[in-house]
C-alpha positions in Angstrom: 21.9 1.9 102.4 24.0 -0.8 103.8 26.4 -0.8 100.8 26.7 2.9 101.0 27.5 2.8 104.8 30.1 0.1 104.1 31.7 2.2 101.4 31.8 5.3 103.6 33.4 3.3 106.5 35.9 1.6 104.1 36.8 5.0 102.7 37.4 6.4 106.2 39.6 3.5 107.1 41.7 4.0 103.9 42.1 7.7 104.7 43.1 7.1 108.3 45.7 4.5 107.2 47.1 6.8 104.5 47.1 9.8 106.7 48.8 7.9 109.6 51.4 6.6 107.2 52.2 10.0 105.9 52.5 11.4 109.4 54.9 8.6 110.3 57.0 9.3 107.3 57.0 13.1 107.9 57.9 12.5 111.6 60.8 10.3 110.6 62.1 12.7 108.0 61.8 15.9 110.0 63.9 16.9 112.9 60.9 18.3 114.8 61.8 17.3 118.3 60.4 13.8 118.1 63.7 12.2 118.8 63.6 9.2 121.2 65.8 9.8 124.2 68.0 7.1 125.7 66.5 5.7 128.9 67.3 3.3 131.7 70.6 1.4 132.0 71.4 2.4 128.4 71.3 6.1 129.4 73.7 5.6 132.2 76.1 3.6 130.0 75.9 6.0 127.1 76.4 9.0 129.4 79.5 7.4 131.0 81.0 6.6 127.6 80.4 10.1 126.3 81.8 11.8 129.4 84.9 9.5 129.4 85.4 10.5 125.7 85.1 14.3 126.3 86.9 14.2 129.7 84.5 16.8 131.2 81.1 18.3 130.9 77.4 17.5 131.4 75.1 15.4 129.4 72.4 17.7 128.1 70.5 15.6 125.5 70.4 12.0 124.2 69.0 10.2 121.2 68.5 6.6 120.2 68.7 5.8 116.5 70.8 8.7 115.5 71.8 8.8 111.8 75.6 8.7 112.7 75.4 6.0 115.3 73.1 3.9 117.4 73.2 6.5 120.2 74.0 10.2 120.3 74.9 11.9 123.5 75.2 15.7 123.6 77.7 16.9 126.1 78.0 20.6 127.1 81.6 21.2 128.1 82.7 23.4 131.0 83.4 26.3 128.6 79.9 26.1 127.2 80.7 24.5 123.9 78.8 21.3 122.9 80.0 18.0 121.5 77.7 15.3 120.0 79.3 11.9 120.8 78.1 9.1 118.6 78.1 5.5 120.0 77.5 2.1 118.6 75.1 -0.5 120.2 77.9 -1.6 122.5 78.5 2.0 123.8 81.8 2.3 121.8 82.5 5.8 120.6 82.3 5.9 116.8 82.9 9.7 116.4 82.1 13.1 117.7 81.4 16.5 116.3 80.9 20.0 117.6 82.8 22.9 119.0 84.9 20.9 121.5 85.2 17.6 119.6 88.9 18.1 118.8 90.4 15.2 116.9 87.7 12.8 118.1 86.2 11.9 114.7 86.9 8.3 113.5 88.7 7.1 116.6 
């Protein structure tokens, strides 16, 4: 019975590892609200850079590890439109997209 117990335990471990890996891949592939927000000093610096870029508005959402830059800061402008400002690791604007982005791409 010891061998059978060991096999059952080993099988459970394999399933847990495979299941966890699949969940991690699914979470990384899906935009299901699991984005990591910017925090701490980085949040302050990223927000400042984004607001300087847009010239107005309010930061309404942030993300670390965005596919278009190291940081993404969503700014809602005074007219209600939204702009996603993309920043590199040094908080330099690499581009922007959205209703109020204007000619901000590839600056």
